[in-house]
LOVEXGU-806820 format. One line per 3 residues: number of its first residue (from 1); for each residue x, z, y of N, C-alpha, C. Coordinates in steps of 0.02 Angstrom, whole numbers. Layout:
N
NUM) X:Z:Y:X:Z:Y:X:Z:Y; ...
***
This chain:
366
1) 410:867:-431:398:797:-452:461:757:-441; 485:722:-489:546:684:-480:536:622:-438; 584:606:-397:582:543:-360:612:490:-406
4) 574:435:-417:596:389:-469:609:319:-444; 600:305:-380:610:236:-358:675:226:-319; 719:275:-321:786:268:-294:834:299:-345
7) 896:280:-343:945:310:-388:990:358:-351; 1019:405:-388:1068:453:-360:1042:488:-298; 981:517:-302:956:549:-243:938:620:-255
10) 945:661:-204:927:730:-209:853:737:-194; 825:797:-206:753:805:-202:727:796:-132; 766:809:-81:743:799:-13:771:736:17
13) 795:690:-25:829:630:-1:787:586:44; 720:578:33:683:533:76:689:552:149; 692:618:165:699:638:235:770:627:258
16) 819:645:217:888:640:237:909:568:248; 886:523:206:910:454:209:882:415:268; 829:441:298:801:404:354:840:413:419
19) 889:458:420:932:464:477:984:408:474; 1010:389:532:1056:333:533:1125:355:510; 1132:362:444:1196:379:414:1205:339:351
22) 1267:329:333:1283:296:270:1289:351:217; 1241:354:169:1241:409:123:1287:397:64; 1285:444:16:1332:440:-41:1319:380:-86
25) 1259:349:-80:1244:290:-121:1262:225:-85; 1285:230:-23:1300:170:15:1239:142:51; 1186:182:57:1125:160:91:1126:184:163
28) 1108:141:209:1099:160:279:1029:144:299; 993:192:325:923:181:346:921:176:422; 886:125:447:874:118:518:803:94:529
31) 781:95:592:717:65:610:731:1:648; 699:-54:628:713:-118:659:660:-136:710; 677:-184:751:628:-212:797:592:-268:761
34) 526:-262:749:492:-312:710:486:-378:747; 477:-430:708:468:-495:737:398:-501:765; 387:-546:814:320:-553:843:270:-572:790
37) 207:-547:798:156:-562:750:116:-623:770; 83:-652:720:40:-709:732:-31:-690:718; -80:-726:748:-150:-708:737:-169:-715:664
40) -214:-672:642:-239:-677:574:-285:-737:568; -279:-777:515:-317:-839:511:-392:-829:506; -415:-770:483:-487:-761:472:-520:-721:527
43) -485:-706:581:-514:-667:635:-496:-698:701; -529:-672:754:-510:-694:821:-439:-670:835; -403:-704:879:-334:-683:893:-330:-610:914
46) -281:-576:887:-270:-506:903:-205:-500:943; -202:-448:985:-140:-432:1017:-104:-382:973; -42:-396:956:-6:-354:909:47:-313:946
49) 46:-248:933:95:-202:963:141:-178:908; 205:-186:917:253:-162:867:292:-104:896; 319:-64:852:357:-5:874:428:-10:850
52) 473:21:886:544:22:867:574:90:885; 605:121:838:636:186:850:700:176:892; 722:228:927:783:222:966:842:201:925
55) 843:219:861:901:203:819:910:128:809; 857:88:820:859:17:803:911:-21:843; 930:5:900:979:-31:941:1051:-7:928
58) 1058:42:885:1125:69:873:1165:24:827; 1229:28:831:1272:-11:787:1282:26:722; 1270:-7:666:1279:24:600:1347:4:573
61) 1365:33:516:1428:17:486:1429:-56:464; 1488:-85:460:1493:-156:441:1465:-167:372; 1476:-120:327:1452:-128:258:1377:-132:257
64) 1343:-88:296:1270:-89:296:1244:-150:333; 1275:-168:390:1251:-223:430:1255:-289:392; 1305:-297:348:1314:-359:312:1276:-360:246
67) 1247:-304:226:1215:-300:161:1143:-323:163; 1112:-327:104:1041:-347:100:997:-294:130; 937:-314:150:890:-269:181:823:-272:145
70) 792:-214:138:724:-209:111:679:-193:169; 629:-235:181:586:-228:240:516:-203:219; 491:-153:254:424:-127:244:386:-135:310
73) 323:-156:305:282:-163:365:211:-138:350; 185:-96:395:116:-72:388:89:-60:458; 25:-46:463:-4:-33:529:-79:-24:527
76) -109:-26:588:-180:-14:596:-209:-67:643; -275:-74:640:-311:-117:686:-359:-72:725; -348:-65:790:-387:-15:827:-449:-45:858
79) -486:-2:896:-550:-22:925:-543:-75:980; -484:-84:1007:-474:-133:1059:-449:-200:1031; -460:-210:966:-442:-272:932:-367:-285:934
82) -329:-232:930:-257:-237:929:-230:-220:860; -177:-254:841:-141:-237:779:-78:-200:798; -70:-140:774:-11:-99:788:28:-91:724
85) 88:-115:723:129:-116:662:190:-72:667; 210:-46:610:274:-11:603:315:-52:553; 377:-67:570:421:-103:525:485:-62:514
88) 502:-52:451:562:-15:434:607:-59:390; 671:-57:404:720:-92:363:766:-42:330; 774:-48:265:820:-6:228:876:-51:202
91) 937:-33:217:993:-73:193:1008:-55:121; 1004:-104:78:1014:-95:7:982:-153:-30; 995:-159:-94:969:-215:-133:903:-197:-166
94) 855:-243:-166:791:-230:-200:799:-231:-276; 857:-254:-300:870:-253:-372:942:-230:-384; 949:-172:-414:1016:-145:-429:1012:-113:-498
97) 1010:-154:-550:998:-129:-619:1047:-74:-638; 1020:-21:-666:1061:33:-693:1082:15:-764; 1144:20:-779:1168:1:-846:1133:41:-900
100) 1114:9:-955:1082:46:-1010:1129:98:-1039; 1102:154:-1059:1142:206:-1091:1170:180:-1157; 1227:207:-1176:1260:186:-1238:1213:195:-1297
103) 1211:144:-1339:1170:147:-1399:1098:123:-1390; 1082:100:-1329:1014:76:-1317:1001:11:-1356; 945:9:-1390:924:-52:-1425:849:-61:-1415
106) 824:-123:-1418:751:-133:-1411:711:-93:-1462; 737:-88:-1522:701:-52:-1575:694:22:-1558; 749:52:-1533:746:122:-1515:699:134:-1456
109) 699:89:-1408:655:96:-1350:582:90:-1371; 567:43:-1414:498:34:-1438:475:96:-1476; 518:123:-1518:501:183:-1556:489:243:-1510
112) 531:249:-1458:524:304:-1410:459:296:-1371; 443:236:-1351:381:225:-1313:320:244:-1356; 319:222:-1418:262:238:-1462:254:313:-1471
115) 309:349:-1477:307:421:-1485:279:454:-1422; 303:433:-1364:280:462:-1300:207:444:-1288; 187:382:-1302:118:361:-1291:70:401:-1335
118) 91:415:-1396:49:454:-1441:40:525:-1415; 92:553:-1386:86:620:-1356:41:617:-1294; 48:565:-1255:11:561:-1192:-64:559:-1204
121) -87:521:-1254:-159:515:-1265:-191:581:-1287; -150:630:-1306:-176:695:-1327:-182:744:-1268; -161:723:-1208:-162:769:-1151:-229:769:-1116
124) -243:824:-1081:-303:828:-1039:-300:777:-982; -239:763:-960:-229:713:-907:-258:646:-928; -241:624:-988:-266:560:-1013:-342:561:-1020
127) -369:616:-1046:-442:621:-1054:-478:615:-987; -452:650:-936:-482:648:-870:-476:579:-838; -416:549:-845:-405:482:-818:-453:432:-850
130) -460:435:-916:-505:389:-951:-577:398:-927; -598:460:-921:-668:473:-901:-683:445:-831; -642:463:-783:-656:443:-714:-644:368:-704
133) -589:343:-730:-572:272:-719:-625:227:-752; -647:244:-811:-698:203:-845:-762:201:-804; -782:258:-776:-844:260:-737:-837:221:-671
136) -777:223:-642:-766:183:-581:-773:109:-597; -742:86:-651:-744:15:-669:-814:-7:-688; -849:34:-727:-918:16:-746:-962:11:-685
139) -956:59:-639:-997:56:-578:-978:-3:-534; -914:-19:-532:-890:-74:-491:-915:-141:-517; -910:-152:-583:-931:-216:-611:-1006:-223:-615
142) -1042:-168:-606:-1115:-171:-607:-1144:-188:-538; -1102:-193:-488:-1126:-208:-420:-1159:-277:-418; -1215:-285:-383:-1248:-351:-378:-1206:-399:-336
145) -1209:-463:-353:-1174:-514:-315:-1214:-578:-315; -1195:-624:-273:-1234:-685:-262:-1237:-730:-323; -1186:-727:-365:-1185:-768:-425:-1142:-734:-477
148) -1150:-756:-539:-1110:-727:-593:-1036:-739:-580; -1018:-799:-560:-948:-815:-548:-920:-773:-491; -960:-767:-438:-937:-726:-381:-930:-654:-401
151) -976:-630:-443:-972:-561:-465:-910:-547:-505; -892:-593:-550:-832:-584:-589:-770:-582:-545; -767:-627:-496:-709:-631:-453:-704:-570:-407
154) -762:-546:-384:-762:-493:-334:-757:-423:-364; -788:-413:-421:-798:-345:-445:-748:-322:-498; -713:-367:-530:-665:-346:-581:-598:-329:-549
157) -562:-284:-582:-493:-271:-563:-451:-328:-592; -416:-364:-549:-379:-423:-570:-304:-411:-575; -279:-360:-541:-206:-348:-538:-191:-274:-541
160) -141:-256:-580:-118:-186:-584:-42:-186:-572; -19:-139:-530:52:-137:-513:78:-65:-518; 134:-57:-552:169:7:-559:229:6:-512
163) 236:58:-471:292:64:-424:334:125:-441; 400:114:-453:448:168:-454:446:215:-514; 441:188:-574:444:232:-633:516:255:-648
166) 565:218:-623:633:230:-642:649:196:-708; 713:189:-723:734:155:-784:717:197:-845; 699:163:-899:684:195:-962:747:214:-1001
169) 803:184:-981:864:194:-1021:928:195:-980; 923:202:-914:981:200:-870:1032:253:-887; 1097:237:-875:1150:283:-894:1175:325:-836
172) 1141:324:-779:1162:366:-722:1165:439:-743; 1218:472:-723:1228:541:-745:1170:586:-724; 1139:569:-668:1082:608:-643:1017:588:-678
175) 1019:533:-717:957:503:-742:947:512:-817; 999:529:-853:996:533:-926:938:577:-950; 928:634:-917:875:680:-940:807:663:-911
178) 801:606:-877:737:585:-849:708:524:-884; 739:502:-938:712:445:-975:641:459:-998; 630:519:-1024:564:536:-1051:511:534:-996
181) 530:555:-935:484:552:-879:462:480:-867; 509:434:-866:493:363:-856:448:337:-911; 461:356:-973:418:335:-1028:347:360:-1019
184) 339:423:-1000:272:450:-990:235:412:-934; 270:397:-880:237:362:-825:220:290:-842; 263:257:-880:246:190:-904:187:193:-952
187) 186:244:-995:130:252:-1041:65:263:-1003; 67:304:-950:7:316:-910:-18:251:-878; 28:211:-853:9:146:-823:-23:101:-875
190) 10:95:-933:-16:52:-987:-84:76:-1010; -94:141:-1018:-158:167:-1039:-212:154:-986; -194:160:-922:-241:145:-868:-263:72:-871
193) -215:27:-883:-232:-44:-890:-278:-54:-950; -265:-20:-1005:-308:-27:-1064:-379:-2:-1050; -385:53:-1013:-451:80:-996:-488:30:-952
196) -453:2:-902:-484:-47:-858:-507:-108:-898; -463:-133:-942:-479:-192:-983:-541:-179:-1025; -542:-123:-1059:-599:-106:-1102:-663:-99:-1062
199) -659:-69:-1002:-718:-54:-962:-746:-115:-927; -707:-169:-922:-733:-230:-891:-738:-287:-942; -759:-267:-1002:-776:-316:-1054:-719:-354:-1084
202) -660:-325:-1085:-602:-358:-1116:-562:-401:-1069; -580:-404:-1005:-541:-443:-957:-481:-403:-935; -421:-426:-955:-360:-389:-939:-329:-413:-874
205) -314:-367:-829:-282:-386:-766:-211:-409:-777; -184:-445:-728:-113:-460:-726:-76:-395:-710; -20:-383:-745:15:-320:-737:87:-330:-715
208) 109:-291:-665:176:-297:-638:206:-227:-630; 272:-225:-630:308:-162:-617:367:-177:-569; 372:-138:-517:426:-147:-467:468:-84:-465
211) 531:-91:-481:579:-35:-483:649:-64:-478; 687:-47:-426:754:-78:-418:803:-62:-473; 793:-8:-510:841:13:-562:829:-18:-630
214) 775:-57:-638:762:-87:-703:820:-133:-724; 839:-129:-788:891:-173:-815:860:-219:-866; 901:-258:-901:875:-307:-948:836:-274:-1005
217) 858:-215:-1026:823:-181:-1080:754:-156:-1057; 751:-129:-995:687:-108:-968:639:-167:-963; 666:-223:-937:624:-283:-928:597:-307:-995
220) 639:-308:-1046:617:-330:-1112:565:-283:-1141; 575:-218:-1132:528:-169:-1157:460:-176:-1124; 460:-183:-1058:397:-190:-1021:361:-255:-1039
223) 399:-307:-1052:368:-370:-1072:329:-363:-1137; 353:-321:-1183:316:-310:-1245:250:-276:-1233; 243:-243:-1176:181:-209:-1157:137:-252:-1113
226) 159:-314:-1100:121:-359:-1057:130:-345:-984; 187:-316:-966:201:-299:-896:261:-339:-871; 252:-376:-817:305:-417:-789:343:-379:-735
229) 409:-378:-740:450:-345:-690:460:-391:-630; 448:-364:-570:458:-402:-508:501:-361:-461; 526:-393:-409:567:-358:-359:531:-358:-292
232) 550:-310:-250:521:-305:-183:529:-371:-146; 476:-396:-112:410:-364:-100:355:-389:-146; 372:-419:-203:322:-452:-245:269:-404:-270
235) 288:-342:-284:238:-294:-308:185:-281:-256; 206:-272:-193:158:-260:-139:115:-323:-127; 147:-381:-128:110:-442:-116:57:-453:-170
238) 70:-431:-231:21:-438:-285:-40:-394:-272; -32:-340:-233:-89:-297:-218:-139:-331:-172; -116:-376:-130:-161:-408:-82:-132:-475:-61
241) -140:-526:-103:-110:-592:-88:-131:-621:-21; -194:-609:-2:-218:-638:62:-179:-609:121; -168:-543:120:-130:-512:174:-57:-533:172
244) -30:-541:111:39:-562:104:49:-632:135; 2:-676:123:7:-744:152:4:-742:227; -30:-692:254:-35:-685:327:20:-640:355
247) 73:-630:314:129:-588:334:109:-516:348; 58:-493:311:37:-424:317:-1:-408:380; -28:-458:413:-62:-446:477:-136:-461:469
250) -177:-416:495:-249:-428:495:-282:-399:433; -348:-397:434:-387:-372:378:-415:-430:339; -383:-450:286:-409:-503:244:-462:-473:198
253) -491:-514:155:-540:-489:108:-510:-432:67; -552:-384:50:-528:-326:13:-502:-347:-56; -448:-316:-75:-418:-332:-139:-454:-296:-195
256) -447:-321:-255:-476:-289:-314:-419:-272:-361; -382:-220:-343:-319:-205:-378:-314:-131:-393; -268:-115:-439:-252:-46:-458:-177:-36:-448
259) -158:18:-416:-87:34:-406:-73:104:-433; -14:112:-462:9:178:-485:80:188:-458; 88:241:-418:153:256:-388:167:330:-400
262) 197:348:-456:203:419:-475:246:461:-428; 296:432:-396:340:472:-353:372:428:-300; 331:400:-257:354:350:-209:380:382:-145
265) 428:347:-113:452:367:-47:398:351:6; 408:378:66:359:369:119:346:295:133; 399:255:137:389:184:152:345:150:100
268) 357:167:37:317:138:-18:245:161:-13; 234:224:1:166:250:8:128:215:64; 160:210:122:126:177:178:112:104:163
271) 160:70:131:151:-1:116:94:-11:66; 90:31:15:34:27:-33:-32:39:3; -35:91:44:-96:107:79:-119:49:123
274) -72:17:156:-88:-39:201:-116:-99:162; -89:-110:102:-112:-166:61:-176:-149:23; -200:-88:30:-270:-71:16:-292:-83:-57
277) -259:-53:-107:-283:-62:-175:-352:-31:-184; -392:-59:-228:-459:-32:-240:-454:37:-272; -407:46:-318:-396:110:-352:-321:125:-347
280) -306:187:-331:-235:207:-323:-224:273:-359; -183:272:-410:-162:333:-444:-98:357:-413; -101:413:-378:-43:435:-339:-42:512:-336
283) -50:540:-279:-51:612:-268:-89:626:-204; -92:689:-183:-122:706:-119:-85:671:-63; -121:657:-8:-90:625:50:-75:674:106
286) -83:739:92:-71:789:144:0:786:172; 48:770:129:117:769:153:128:713:204; 89:659:200:96:605:250:70:628:318
289) 15:663:318:-10:689:381:37:742:409; 65:783:364:113:834:386:176:801:415; 199:747:383:258:711:406:248:685:477
292) 187:658:490:172:631:556:170:686:609; 141:743:591:135:798:639:202:831:654; 251:823:611:316:856:620:352:831:683
295) 332:773:709:367:748:768:362:796:827; 308:834:829:300:881:884:351:938:881; 384:946:824:434:998:818:503:968:802
298) 511:904:816:578:876:814:596:834:754; 548:809:715:565:765:659:592:699:685; 643:672:651:674:609:673:658:550:630
301) 609:555:584:595:500:539:559:442:573; 514:458:619:476:407:654:471:425:728; 461:375:769:447:387:840:377:415:846
304) 359:438:906:292:465:916:239:411:906; 252:350:930:204:296:920:196:279:846; 252:278:810:249:263:738:211:318:701
307) 223:380:720:189:436:688:113:432:700; 94:411:760:23:403:775:-9:350:731; 26:294:722:1:240:679:-4:265:607
310) 48:300:584:48:326:516:-11:373:504; -22:418:551:-76:467:544:-144:433:544; -154:386:591:-218:350:595:-232:312:530
313) -181:278:504:-191:239:443:-208:285:384; -172:341:379:-184:388:324:-254:418:329; -274:440:388:-340:470:397:-395:419:382
316) -386:358:404:-436:306:390:-441:292:316; -384:290:282:-383:279:210:-423:334:175; -410:397:194:-445:453:162:-520:451:176
319) -540:431:236:-610:429:254:-650:380:211; -616:328:187:-651:276:149:-637:281:75; -614:339:52:-597:347:-19:-629:410:-48
322) -651:402:-111:-665:460:-153:-600:477:-190; -598:537:-216:-536:557:-252:-553:612:-302; -510:620:-350:-514:676:-395:-443:695:-417
325) -430:759:-421:-365:784:-442:-364:786:-518; -312:758:-548:-305:757:-620:-267:818:-644; -278:839:-707:-245:899:-732:-169:891:-735
328) -133:944:-721:-61:943:-730:-45:946:-804; 14:922:-822:37:923:-891:103:959:-892; 110:1006:-937:171:1046:-940:225:1008:-978
331) 261:967:-942:313:925:-971:377:932:-930; 433:918:-960:497:920:-925:495:872:-866; 520:895:-809:525:855:-747:458:840:-715
334) 403:868:-741:338:862:-710:319:790:-691; 313:744:-740:298:674:-724:230:663:-693; 183:710:-701:115:700:-674:95:755:-625
337) 143:788:-596:129:844:-551:88:822:-491; 30:855:-480:-10:842:-421:-43:775:-418; -56:743:-475:-85:675:-476:-157:676:-449
340) -172:626:-407:-239:617:-380:-258:543:-388; -319:531:-410:-346:463:-416:-391:449:-356; -375:396:-319:-413:376:-260:-449:311:-275
343) -512:305:-250:-548:241:-257:-596:233:-199; -615:171:-184:-657:156:-126:-726:187:-133; -752:211:-77:-818:242:-77:-875:192:-88
346) -860:128:-82:-913:78:-94:-935:79:-167; -895:109:-211:-914:117:-281:-944:186:-290; -1007:188:-311:-1043:251:-318:-1033:279:-388
349) -991:330:-392:-976:362:-456:-993:435:-450; -1033:460:-497:-1048:531:-497:-986:569:-518; -956:603:-470:-894:639:-484:-891:701:-441
352) -882:757:-472:-875:819:-434:-805:821:-405; -801:812:-339:-736:808:-306:-712:877:-286; -648:885:-285:-617:945:-257:-558:922:-215
355) -552:952:-157:-498:933:-112:-431:945:-146; -386:894:-148:-320:905:-178:-286:966:-146; -257:1007:-188:-224:1067:-163:-167:1049:-117
358) -156:1089:-64:-99:1075:-19:-34:1072:-59; 8:1025:-40:71:1017:-76:122:1068:-53; 164:1092:-99:218:1137:-78:269:1101:-36
361) 305:1138:4:356:1107:46:413:1078:6; 426:1105:-54:478:1079:-97:450:1068:-166; 481:1024:-203:455:1006:-269:478:1056:-322
364) 438:1063:-376:457:1112:-427:521:1094:-462; 560:1144:-479:620:1132:-517:602:1116:-589; 637:1069:-621:624:1055:-692:637:1116:-734
***
């Protein structure tokens, strides 16, 4: 499965980049000491525990220290009414547009999208996605509520966010042969939005896409599909505005959102999970549990306390979710490899579930 939310990266880059080094892209990853938390406005005051890796006190290169930072924060609320947070800072810009490939025009991009979308609707993947997603939405909107107005506000999907499709036309030497992958993933997101809209009586959610490599041509193309391009952290905040207003602390009202993250890094996965989308099109979460357990054999990505928080959050997420594995599609670069659709168990959908197959240690070669 290609990693699509970073540029110029190797297949094992998420693990390599989390060490305190300045990599070939000029990115330096460190763990920061989070700022003190404040009580959540809708709950009794909580005591918040934050974690910091040993690397957070080290001196980084001047280039990294002076550059912009992308901050991720996630955590758990335990039985002792404590909020335990993990905060990670990645040095780099949340927006670094990749130059469009030579000859790119809006007309060519639109024609390419239509061609890819037509192919996508003929796949078993699309058929399975349509079947399951439509039944989730129908069951969700059929839930009883105190009033018609409250039911509309509570039960409909109001926001859809795409994370990390990669540029549709970027000229990066490593990216030229992955344009089609990005088109397929954008098509999958757009089709999911269409299914949701149709299944909830024509009510179309607000749609956003967050990807640091998007350029002006990508933005224009996505706008024609009704998708607004945003930069970090706006995509995450759109998943759960109440939690965003509370600086990501506490359990606000459950969001009614859909997220699609075809090939996200660990930080993105944890951040999405923490913001609790109602429906998440992603993949198996076994690798997150495996990542946390690796600390016992010397992994340096997270401290032991951070790994415990990560594991608890992932296990809790899985406990409260139904899931189904979607069919693989035999396409270049495997844009849909290992896809799993997750949704809250509060929605009763008749679905024969199968445990997502364990993920391989390395991703398939194109």
